[in-house]
C-alpha positions as CSV (number, residue, x, y, z in Angstrom):
1,M,45.6,39.9,-9.8
2,R,48.6,38.2,-8.4
3,T,47.6,34.9,-10.0
4,R,47.8,36.3,-13.5
5,P,51.6,36.3,-13.8
6,L,51.6,32.8,-12.4
7,K,49.1,31.6,-14.9
8,T,51.1,33.3,-17.7
9,A,54.3,31.6,-16.5
10,L,52.6,28.3,-16.3
11,G,51.1,28.7,-19.8
12,L,54.5,29.6,-21.2
13,L,56.1,26.6,-19.5
14,L,53.5,24.2,-20.8
15,T,53.8,25.7,-24.3
16,A,57.6,25.3,-24.2
17,I,57.2,21.6,-23.1
18,M,54.7,20.9,-26.0
19,L,56.9,22.7,-28.6
20,F,60.2,21.1,-27.4
21,P,59.9,18.1,-29.7
22,V,59.6,20.5,-32.6
23,Y,62.7,22.3,-31.5
24,W,64.5,19.0,-31.0
25,M,63.6,18.0,-34.5
26,L,65.1,21.2,-35.8
27,N,68.2,20.7,-33.6
28,V,68.8,17.2,-34.8
29,S,68.3,18.2,-38.5
30,L,71.3,20.5,-38.1
31,T,73.5,18.1,-36.1
32,R,76.5,16.4,-37.7
33,D,76.6,12.6,-37.9
34,Q,79.6,12.3,-35.6
35,D,77.8,14.4,-32.9
36,M,74.6,12.4,-33.1
37,R,75.4,10.0,-30.3
38,K,77.1,12.4,-27.9
39,S,76.1,12.0,-24.3
40,P,74.8,14.3,-23.1
41,P,73.5,15.6,-26.4
42,D,74.0,19.2,-27.5
43,L,71.0,21.4,-26.7
44,F,72.2,23.6,-29.5
45,P,73.9,22.5,-32.7
46,A,77.4,23.8,-31.9
47,H,78.7,22.6,-35.3
48,A,75.6,23.0,-37.4
49,T,75.5,21.4,-40.8
50,L,73.0,21.5,-43.7
51,E,73.8,18.0,-45.0
52,G,70.4,16.8,-44.0
53,Y,68.7,19.6,-46.0
54,R,70.9,18.9,-49.0
55,A,69.7,15.3,-48.8
56,V,66.1,16.6,-48.9
57,L,66.8,18.7,-52.0
58,D,68.7,15.8,-53.7
59,Q,66.4,12.9,-52.8
60,Q,63.0,14.0,-51.3
61,L,61.5,16.5,-53.8
62,P,59.8,13.9,-55.9
63,Y,58.1,12.5,-52.7
64,L,57.1,15.9,-51.7
65,G,55.6,16.6,-55.1
66,T,53.7,13.3,-55.0
67,S,52.3,14.1,-51.5
68,L,51.2,17.5,-52.7
69,V,49.3,16.0,-55.6
70,I,47.7,13.4,-53.4
71,G,46.7,16.0,-50.8
72,L,45.1,18.4,-53.3
73,G,43.4,15.5,-55.0
74,T,42.0,14.2,-51.7
75,V,40.8,17.7,-50.9
76,A,39.0,18.0,-54.2
77,L,37.4,14.6,-54.0
78,T,36.4,15.0,-50.4
79,V,34.7,18.4,-50.9
80,A,33.0,17.2,-54.1
81,L,31.4,14.2,-52.3
82,A,30.8,15.6,-48.8
83,A,29.4,19.0,-49.6
84,P,26.3,17.8,-51.6
85,A,25.9,15.0,-49.0
86,G,25.9,17.4,-46.2
87,Y,23.5,19.7,-48.0
88,A,21.1,16.8,-48.6
89,L,21.2,15.7,-45.0
90,A,20.8,19.2,-43.6
91,K,18.2,20.6,-45.9
92,L,16.6,18.0,-48.1
93,R,15.9,15.6,-45.3
94,P,16.1,12.3,-47.3
95,R,14.5,9.2,-45.9
96,G,17.0,7.3,-43.8
97,G,19.2,10.3,-43.2
98,G,19.5,9.5,-39.5
99,V,20.7,6.0,-40.2
100,L,23.2,7.4,-42.7
101,G,24.6,9.8,-40.0
102,F,25.0,6.9,-37.7
103,V,26.8,4.9,-40.4
104,L,29.2,7.8,-40.9
105,L,30.1,7.9,-37.2
106,V,30.7,4.1,-37.3
107,A,32.9,4.5,-40.4
108,Q,35.3,6.7,-38.5
109,M,35.9,3.9,-36.0
110,I,37.1,1.3,-38.5
111,P,40.9,0.8,-38.0
112,G,42.9,2.1,-41.0
113,I,44.8,-1.2,-41.4
114,I,41.6,-3.1,-42.0
115,M,40.5,-0.6,-44.7
116,A,44.0,-0.8,-46.2
117,M,43.7,-4.6,-46.5
118,G,40.3,-4.2,-48.2
119,F,41.6,-1.6,-50.6
120,Y,44.6,-3.8,-51.4
121,A,42.3,-6.7,-52.5
122,I,40.2,-4.3,-54.6
123,Y,43.1,-2.4,-56.2
124,L,44.8,-5.7,-57.0
125,Q,41.9,-6.6,-59.2
126,L,41.5,-3.1,-60.7
127,G,45.2,-2.5,-61.3
128,L,45.3,0.6,-59.1
129,L,48.1,-0.5,-56.8
130,Q,51.1,1.9,-56.6
131,S,49.1,4.7,-58.3
132,V,48.3,8.2,-57.2
133,P,44.5,8.0,-58.0
134,G,44.3,4.9,-55.8
135,L,45.9,6.8,-52.8
136,I,43.6,9.7,-53.4
137,V,40.5,7.5,-53.2
138,A,41.8,5.7,-50.2
139,D,42.7,8.8,-48.3
140,S,39.3,10.3,-49.1
141,T,37.6,7.5,-47.3
142,L,39.1,8.8,-44.0
143,A,38.0,12.4,-44.7
144,V,34.6,12.0,-46.3
145,P,32.7,10.8,-43.2
146,F,34.1,13.6,-41.0
147,A,33.5,16.1,-43.8
148,V,29.8,15.1,-44.2
149,L,29.2,15.6,-40.5
150,I,30.9,19.1,-40.6
151,F,28.9,20.2,-43.7
152,T,25.7,18.9,-42.2
153,A,26.2,20.8,-38.9
154,F,27.1,24.0,-40.7
155,M,24.5,23.9,-43.4
156,S,21.8,23.2,-40.8
157,T,22.3,26.7,-39.5
158,I,21.6,28.4,-42.9
159,P,18.2,30.1,-42.7
160,G,15.5,28.2,-44.7
161,E,14.1,31.6,-45.9
162,L,17.2,32.1,-48.1
163,L,16.6,28.7,-49.8
164,Q,13.0,29.5,-50.2
165,A,13.8,32.8,-51.8
166,A,16.1,31.2,-54.2
167,Q,13.5,28.6,-55.1
168,M,10.9,31.4,-55.7
169,D,13.4,33.0,-58.1
170,G,13.4,29.8,-60.1
171,A,16.5,28.1,-58.8
172,H,16.3,24.4,-58.6
173,A,18.0,22.4,-55.8
174,L,21.4,22.1,-57.5
175,R,21.5,25.8,-58.4
176,T,20.5,26.7,-54.9
177,F,23.3,24.6,-53.5
178,W,25.9,26.0,-55.9
179,S,24.9,29.7,-55.8
180,V,23.6,30.1,-52.2
181,V,24.6,27.3,-49.8
182,L,28.2,26.6,-50.9
183,P,29.3,30.3,-50.9
184,M,27.8,30.6,-47.4
185,S,29.7,27.5,-46.2
186,R,33.1,28.9,-46.8
187,N,34.3,28.2,-43.2
188,S,33.2,24.6,-43.4
189,V,34.8,24.2,-46.8
190,V,38.1,25.5,-45.5
191,T,37.9,23.3,-42.4
192,V,37.1,20.2,-44.4
193,S,39.9,21.0,-46.9
194,L,42.4,21.5,-44.2
195,F,41.7,18.2,-42.4
196,A,41.5,16.2,-45.6
197,F,44.9,17.6,-46.7
198,L,46.5,16.9,-43.3
199,W,45.2,13.4,-43.2
200,S,46.5,12.6,-46.7
201,W,49.8,14.4,-46.1
202,S,50.6,12.4,-42.9
203,D,49.2,9.0,-44.1
204,F,51.5,6.1,-43.8
205,I,49.3,3.0,-43.6
206,F,47.6,3.4,-46.9
207,A,50.9,4.6,-48.5
208,S,52.9,1.7,-47.3
209,T,50.2,-0.8,-48.2
210,L,49.0,0.5,-51.5
211,A,52.0,2.4,-52.9
212,G,55.1,0.8,-51.4
213,G,57.8,0.1,-53.9
214,G,56.0,2.0,-56.7
215,A,57.2,4.9,-58.8
216,H,55.0,7.4,-57.0
217,E,55.5,7.3,-53.2
218,P,54.5,10.1,-50.8
219,I,56.8,11.8,-48.4
220,T,56.0,9.5,-45.5
221,L,57.6,6.6,-47.4
222,G,60.4,8.9,-48.4
223,I,61.3,9.5,-44.8
224,Y,61.0,5.8,-44.0
225,Q,63.6,5.0,-46.6
226,Y,66.2,6.6,-44.4
227,I,65.6,4.1,-41.6
228,G,67.4,0.8,-41.8
229,N,69.1,-1.9,-39.6
230,N,72.5,-0.4,-40.0
231,N,71.8,3.0,-41.5
232,Q,69.9,5.7,-39.7
233,Q,70.5,9.1,-41.1
234,W,68.9,11.1,-38.3
235,N,69.8,14.5,-39.6
236,A,68.3,13.7,-43.0
237,I,65.2,12.2,-41.4
238,M,64.6,15.3,-39.2
239,A,65.4,17.7,-42.1
240,T,62.8,15.9,-44.2
241,A,60.4,16.1,-41.3
242,V,61.0,19.8,-40.9
243,V,60.5,20.5,-44.7
244,A,57.4,18.2,-44.7
245,S,55.9,20.1,-41.8
246,L,56.1,23.5,-43.5
247,P,53.2,23.2,-45.9
248,A,50.8,21.9,-43.2
249,T,52.0,24.6,-40.7
250,V,51.6,27.4,-43.2
251,I,48.1,26.2,-44.3
252,L,47.0,25.8,-40.6
253,V,48.2,29.3,-39.6
254,L,46.5,30.9,-42.6
255,A,43.2,29.0,-42.1
256,Q,42.9,28.8,-38.3
257,R,40.1,31.4,-38.0
258,Y,38.1,29.6,-40.6
259,V,38.7,26.3,-38.9
260,A,37.5,27.6,-35.6
261,A,34.3,28.8,-37.1
262,G,33.8,25.7,-39.2
263,V,34.4,23.2,-36.3
264,T,32.0,25.0,-33.9
265,A,29.3,25.5,-36.5
266,G,26.0,24.2,-35.4
267,A,27.1,23.9,-31.7
268,V,25.0,26.9,-30.7
269,K,21.7,28.0,-32.2
270,D,20.1,31.3,-31.8
């Protein structure tokens, strides 16, 4: 019993250490330019300013809007491709399904910069450079392999009797997938959607390679514009980072119980 307070204190200490970068980001976002290089730095913004957040409202809203469109588009494309593929691998058992699963694992090991170079060569020919659809497709390539594995694991746990009952009622494979399998896969859909959104929201490699200098740049490039050889607006950088973190944080908090269920699906069988 005596060890419980010690474990609680240790847990709080480790939590504070892990969350300190988040606090420091917030602290710097409220710090004045003239106080930025103080030594030692202020642990609290004694002379707080909102100049960084004014810069966000004045300059970064278009980037945030572009990131939101790219994130939602990536989610829609990922779910549209991965859910039927997971259903096919889990229940329809196509020939070569095992090989396809192995290929999906290998696809997640390919460095992003290599994929970005390949996309650049293709998009240059297709005229998709510096376009939102091009970024959606590129970001989806990161999410789809992971999403197919999640859907496959989850849909494998759906009782076959339910599918047989639907077929006896006259439902074909597509109707069974849409009316039975997909509604039962809510946890995996939320999990896949969350990870696809987060990957696209935080992407920098594809954005800088495929959309740099264009009219539609995501927020990662918006933050990067504040960094230069002689001009580093740290309060604006951190304020943008704080604002950019809010959508992902809210979505993660709201969806955490679905994510826990979706990620562990298929790990234990009755």
